[in-house]
N, C-alpha and C positions, 0 to 999 in steps of 0.2 A: 802097484798100486791102486786100490778098488775104488769105484766112483761110487759117491753116495747116492746118485739119482739117475743110474744107469738104467732102472726098469721104467723110467718114467718117459721116455722118447725125446726125440729132437725139441719139440715145444717147449717141454720144460726145462729142458737144459738152457734154451735161448732166453728165457725169463729169468733163468736162477743166473746165468753170466751178466746179463743187463742189470739186474739187480747187487752183483756184486762188484761191477765195474762200471761207472755211470760213464767212465770215459772210452770203453771198449766199442771199437767199430767195426760192426758187420757191413760188409759191401756185396752189392748186388744181389741180395737176400739170399746168399747161400752161406751154408756152415764154413767157417774158416777151416783152414788145414792145419795140423799142428806145424809149429815153429820151432826152429831151433833156437838155459841158465845156467879155525882150526883149530884150536888152541883157545877158544873161547868160551864163555858161558851162553849157553843156548837160550839163557832167560832173557839176553839182551837182543836177542834176533828174533822178535815177534813179529808174524807177516803182517803186513798192513793191507795185505788185499790178493786173491789170486783169481784164476780163473778156473773152468771145470777141470775136473782130475782126469787125468790119463793114466797109463799103466807103465809106471815107473820103469819097468826092464827095457820099454821100447824107445827108441830113437824118434825124436821129430823128423821133421821135414821141412825145407827152406828153399824161397825161389818161388813161394806160390803168388798167382796173381789176386788174391785176397789175402789180407792180411788183418790183423788185429793190434790194439796200443797192448805193449806187455805189460802185464802188472806191475805196478809200484810196489816195492818192498824194503825192508829197513837197511841200511848201511850196516848195521851192526855195530860194534863196540870199537872196532878197529879200522874205521875208514881211513886214519890218514892224510883227511883232507881239509884240515883245518878247523874241522867242528869239535874236536874235542880232545883232550891230553892224555900224556902217559905222565910217568915220574919226573919227568923233566920239563913238563908244561907243553903248550900247545903243540899238535903235531901237524905238518903240513907238509907232505913230502912233493906237491905239486908246485910248489914253488922252487926247489931243487934243480939246477945245472944237470942235465942229462936226462930229466925226467919222460922227456917226449922219447919215445924207443920201441923197438919190435920186440927185439929180445929182453924179456925183464927178469932173468935169470941170475944178474949178478947184482950186488950194490954199487951205488955210485955215489958223486958228492962226496968225495974222500973216505967214504968206509968201504970195505975191503970184505968179500964173501961172496959165495958162489950157493945158490939153492941148488940142491941134488933131488933127481927123481925120474920118473918117467916122462921121457921127454914128450911134447904136447904141443901142439898149434892151433891156437883158437881164432878163429875167423868170424868176425862179428859186422853182418850186412845190416845198414842202419835205413830203413825206409821210412816213408811217410803214411801212415795208413789212413789220411784223410786226403790222401791224393793218388789213389789206385795203387799205393806203393811203390811212390815214386823214388828212385836211391837218394840220400842225402850227402851229398858231398860238401867236404870242409866243417864238419861236424867234428868234436874230439870226443873221445871215448877214453875214461880212465878205468882200466881192470885191476883187481886186486886178490890176494886169495892166500891162504894158507898153504906152508910147507907139506912134504910128505909126510913129516909127522903132526900135523896140527897145529904148529907155531905161526903166529902172525909177525913179521918184521916188524920194527918200532914197538911193537906192546909187550908180545912173551918174553918172559925169563928167558935170557941166552943168546937172544937176538934183536934185543932192543936198540942196538947198534947198530943193525942190518936195515936196510930199505928194498931188498930185493921183493921179487914177487909183486912189484907194483910200477904200473908205468901207461903212458898216455900216448894214444896214436890219433893221428887224424884222419877222416873217413876220406877214400881217394875219389875219382871221379865217377866210381859205381858204387859209392858208398860204403865201401868195406875198409875194416880197420884189421891187421891181423898182429896176433900177440905170439912170440915163442917162448914158452914157460915149461913147468912141470906139473904132471896131474897132481891137483889136489888129495891132502888127506881127509881121511874122516875122523873127525874126533868125537868125542861122548854128545849125544844129545842134537847133532845135525847131520843130515845127509850131506855127501859130497856136495860143494858148491864152490862158484865164483859170484864176486862181486863186480858190478859195474855201474857208473856215473855218465850222464852223457850231456854234452856242454854244447852251446850254439857254434863257438869255435875255438882254436887253441888259445885264441887270445883271452877267453873267460874263463878257461879251464885252469884256474889259479887258485879256488875255495869254493869249496862246497856252497856257497850263497849262490854260487852262479848255476849251479846245477837245472837242468829242468826234466831229468827221469833217473831214479835209483834203480837198480832191479838186480837179482841173481839169476844165473847159469844151473840148472840141474846136469846129471848126468844117469845115463842108463846104469841099472844096477849090473849088469850080466859085463859090461865094461869095468865098472870099480871093482868087482871081485877079480877081474883078470888080472887088473893092475895089483891090485893088492896081494896077490900071491908071490908077487916078487920082492926082489930086497929091498928094504926101507920102508916098507910101509905095514909091517907087523902087528902095529896098536889099530891100524885102521880096518883089518880083518875081523876082530872083536866088536870094534866099535859099530861096523855096520851092520853087523850079526843082531844088533841091538837096536835099530831103529827102521823106520819105512817111511814113504812119503806120507803114509796114512796119520804116521803120529810125528812127523815134523813140524815146527810149529812156524814155518815159512811155507814149505810147500803142501801142507796138508789140504789146501782147499784147491789144489790141482797146481801140475805143471805143463799145461798144454801149449804154453808158448813159452815156457823155459827150459823145456828139455833138448838139449844139444844133440844133434845128429854126428855119432862117431864111428869114426873108420879108423882102420890099424890092428896094430899087435905090437905084443909085447916086445919084439923083435927090433923092428923099425920105429917104435913110437906111435902115437895117435895126432888123428887132426879133429877136433870139434867146429862145428858150424852152427852158428844161430841168427836166423833173422830177429834182428831187432825193429818192433814197429814202434812209432811212438806219432804223438798227434802234434807234428810240426808247425 
């Protein structure tokens, strides 16, 4: 992904970042290092702001001693957090028994079904950007994303009665929450991504009205291409070829703080890590 301000130098970039994100915190006067971001209409997922651009084919890095607040983004049309409805009425998966779980590949609460796709472990490290990137334990993160063929459980035709690929985890003593899932597909009009919301505790993670941050995770193009060459992702190959970070309506203004660091391969599966900075 090309950066619009690449030739103007660091001073211009910092000024632009501050204008785009009033909440963005730079620590110690240094530039922040890159941190570790399907079946829906891209028109409903317009960005609410992001940070300076980075090369979409490169991985970010986590564990930096300096960090910034991750950009606030739209939850999109399929959050399932009580903020909107499907054909049956208001949808709130956060109130379902069993929603607090690490492995989110199967449906819960009486629904049956398992999402198939390339195995992916997502590790999110929640830190306080206003306090030297201190780990935030005892918070809750709700993660959701589309299937390998770009469908969202609870909303998309054929999977309305499923609730897989959605789950909540409490951050541990090191501020980490881990989810076992499958690599998301690429649907028309959006780069591959995952959604997440942050809550102050498990007790408050029952409705979107209590969330304190909403953002999205981006994935390196090279990794997406590797995964999409495997079984089950055929539609994603052509969809990915028609979109880029520069034209994506959420990530077009930058993925610096949303780009996951991804390791692994198609034989053993992948691991994606992301440091999530919030102003706690």
